[in-house]
C-alpha positions in Angstrom: 239.3 63.6 76.8 239.3 61.4 73.7 236.2 61.6 71.4 233.9 58.6 72.0 232.8 56.5 69.0 229.1 56.2 68.3 227.8 53.0 69.7 225.6 50.6 67.8 224.2 47.2 68.3 227.3 45.8 66.5 229.8 47.9 68.5 228.4 48.2 72.0 230.2 45.2 73.5 233.2 46.2 75.5 236.4 44.2 75.3 239.3 44.9 77.6 242.2 43.4 75.6 244.4 42.8 78.7 241.6 40.8 80.3 239.8 39.1 77.3 242.8 38.4 75.1 245.6 37.8 77.7 244.8 37.3 81.4 241.7 35.1 80.9 243.2 32.8 78.3 246.4 32.5 80.3 244.4 31.5 83.4 242.4 28.9 81.5 245.5 27.5 79.7 247.3 27.3 83.1 244.5 25.1 84.5 244.9 22.7 81.6 248.8 22.8 81.8 248.9 22.0 85.5 246.1 19.4 85.0 248.2 17.6 82.3 251.2 17.8 84.6 249.2 16.3 87.4 248.0 13.5 85.0 251.6 12.7 84.1 252.9 13.0 87.7 250.1 12.6 90.2 251.8 13.9 93.3 250.2 15.7 96.2 252.1 18.9 95.2 250.9 18.7 91.6 247.3 18.1 92.9 247.6 21.2 95.0 248.9 23.2 92.0 245.7 22.2 90.1 243.6 23.4 93.0 245.4 26.7 93.2 245.2 27.2 89.4 241.4 26.6 89.5 241.0 28.9 92.6 243.1 31.6 90.9 241.0 31.5 87.7 237.7 31.5 89.6 238.9 34.3 92.0 240.1 36.6 89.2 236.9 35.9 87.1 234.8 36.7 90.2 236.8 39.9 90.7 235.7 41.0 87.2 232.1 39.7 87.6 231.4 41.5 91.0 231.8 45.0 89.6 229.6 44.1 86.6 226.8 42.9 89.0 227.1 46.2 90.9 227.0 48.1 87.6 223.8 46.2 86.7 222.2 47.2 89.9 223.0 50.9 89.2 221.7 50.6 85.7 218.5 49.0 87.0 218.0 52.0 89.4 218.9 54.6 86.8 216.5 53.1 84.3 213.6 52.8 86.8 214.1 56.5 87.6 214.3 57.3 83.8 211.2 55.2 83.0 209.2 56.8 85.8 209.8 60.1 84.0 209.2 58.9 80.5 206.4 56.3 80.6 202.7 57.0 80.5 200.8 56.2 83.6 199.5 52.8 82.4 203.1 51.6 81.9 204.6 53.2 85.0 202.4 51.0 87.1 204.0 47.9 85.5 207.7 48.9 86.1 208.1 46.1 88.6 207.2 43.6 85.8 210.5 44.5 83.9 213.4 42.2 84.7 216.9 43.6 85.4 218.0 42.3 82.0 215.2 44.1 80.2 216.0 47.3 82.1 219.7 46.9 81.2 218.8 46.7 77.5 216.3 49.5 77.5 219.1 51.9 78.6 220.3 51.9 75.0 217.0 53.3 73.7 216.6 57.1 73.4 213.9 58.7 75.4 211.5 59.0 72.5 211.6 55.2 71.8 211.3 54.1 75.4 207.5 54.1 75.8 206.9 52.0 72.6 209.7 49.6 73.4 208.6 49.1 77.0 205.0 48.4 75.8 206.4 45.8 73.4 208.5 44.2 76.2 205.6 44.1 78.7 203.3 42.8 75.9 205.6 39.9 75.3 206.6 40.9 71.8 210.3 41.4 72.7 211.2 38.4 74.8 215.0 38.3 74.8 217.7 40.9 75.5 218.8 40.6 71.9 215.2 41.3 70.7 215.1 44.5 72.7 218.5 45.7 71.4 217.6 44.9 67.8 214.3 46.9 68.1 216.1 50.1 69.0 216.2 52.4 66.0 218.5 55.2 67.3 221.1 53.7 69.6 221.9 55.6 72.9 225.5 54.8 73.8 226.6 53.8 77.3 230.3 54.8 77.6 230.6 54.6 81.4 230.6 50.8 81.7 232.9 48.8 83.8 
């Protein structure tokens, strides 16, 4: 197994070159190409080609998005279990106040930083997902993402 690089705020985003830099751009360009072709030659066949190009782009994008949503649900469950173990009693009672997005970002915090960060999130000091990630001092990598 290859050694995994240390993740940081700057390097945690995952790009899949075949998807992000080839398939997705080709699908988007295809919609425009067939749209231009339909504009030049507005036949029923060309209209149908536009519909199919849009459906294909949406379908493939959804096929990428659905596993990400399932992953978010798993992360939410994992983090709730982790927070139950790590948080003091006064914060454990407020776990349901954390949004899925906040839980997803807290996964990058090491155990010793979680109580303080959770208190800051629940107190309204850290309001965006970016705020949470920027407040993490010692990044905890997540290498098992979809």
